[in-house]
Steps between C-alpha positions, in 0.01 A plus 500: 500500500228460239273777628188553279649491135313201404157607603556832337605349169196263520268786567633729221494212247151388594380863460650551156800707616862474401756337720849636466781325701858600560751222537882486545566248221321273244548120520417222265162347496452204744824568683338625820385261771112523507490565867724806433249659254268736686335678205409275200595644167151509357418784751787723368464728185831689509844419642755762572857371573712702735838342585542745784181425669538477870308237713478712817344837545727795456766312309644318812707188433324156526481404866508126540374528852178672379466237224508229758812338358700587816395541867634689790605279786448596876864627524422792257430805716223712373339780720321826480652815669324596820262763372131581474449236238644228703305598813173493314587164327594358834172602666308374196659163549314457815175474312619178334426162645668165452376317193343810342516604127543870462558751223755779505433810305735765350646772719575484861357142548785363271734467808282250685655190350845618572420587865338144526830355383703706751260386781530123388126461440487518115416129463206523745272654229476579137529839341391563137525780250231565244748459212536130572765413765407267783728541809852629504642861564324777333702745283473852596456828322495486121576138494187414699302204350796260488605284801802322593484143639147451367319171564299528172436751234139509352384721215331819612141387400527186707619699797202735481265195457626393848444853629157536358395167655580618849824321547681773693502492877662852517616766266744784558423803294657851487270791451505871425205639696269392765211711649304495823228278344750225427508563109849409364631660188776388276387578145470875499681757717697820475324566166638190332327176389727210601250221447405224731730222392388186677392676803127435461538148398714416795320696773151386397520140604795481749396388846712767664633830360801683643551846357852640531662829485746725686414862550758754593392812684797698559851367502594127523785439741696169514527511876132541559328215318243417761375850595165559327358833455134620529281458192483799269211530259572491137463259216479223747210657684295723277230337267696392197390587152469144356535184705619176322336294764251604766408421847156402414641260236720334772219452741270357223764244419591438870866583425714603798675829423787591728681821460878462514591858494806601707573873570855590602720803517 
C-alpha cells in the first residue's frame, strides 16, 4: 500500500522543508520500471539505507496475501471465535444492503468482513478501509489497514477523496464514549488525547453511520451470550467532556446515526 507518502513528500518539498527517506537498498539509475516509482527523486533530499528495513509494521515477514500476489480460495477456513466482538460484527452486518459501498473502521468493526465471508455474502457489497484497500478481508488488531483478497488498492488520498465526495453508503465506526445527547467521542477520553484519525472525514458524508462497541457490566459468561442486562449509567450515559461528532451535526447533514452498542455479562 502506498498510503500518503507521496503527498507528504510533495507538501514538505513545496513548503521548503527537508524530505528524508529510508530505503532498504540503492539501485542504479533508470533500472526501475517507471510505474514502480511512487516518489520521484527530485522530492527527496536525504536517503538513509537500512538493509534490515521491514516492509510490514512490527517487523512481520512479508505477507504475499496482503500484497495481493496470492489470494485465499474458498476452501480456506477463516472464522472469528464466538465472543462479544463477533456478535456485534454480525449484528452490524444487518445494516448493509446488497450493492452498497461501506467503510470499516479500526477496532471492533474490523471483524465485519470476516463474518460476511462466513455467512457467504461477502460478494454482495464492497467494504473499504481508509488506508486504500477495496474489498477483501480486513486484517485485525495491530495489522488493521491491510486486507487479504482485495479487489484494488488505492493510495490513501484517493480513498479519502471518494469518502469526502459522499461515496459511502454506510460506515462502521468504533467509539469510546457516547452521551444522552447523541454526542460521540473518540479523540479524547480517560485523560488521554488519542486523535480523531479518519473518524470525522468518514462520518461527515456517509449516508448511514453505524457506531459499534461492546460494553461489559459485570462478568461475561460464554454460556449466556444472549442475556442482556439493564443499562447502567457511566461513560455511555453521562454528558461526555468532548464529543468528536455531535447529534446536531448529524441532523444537519441528514446522516442516519444508529447505535450498535451491545451490553452483555
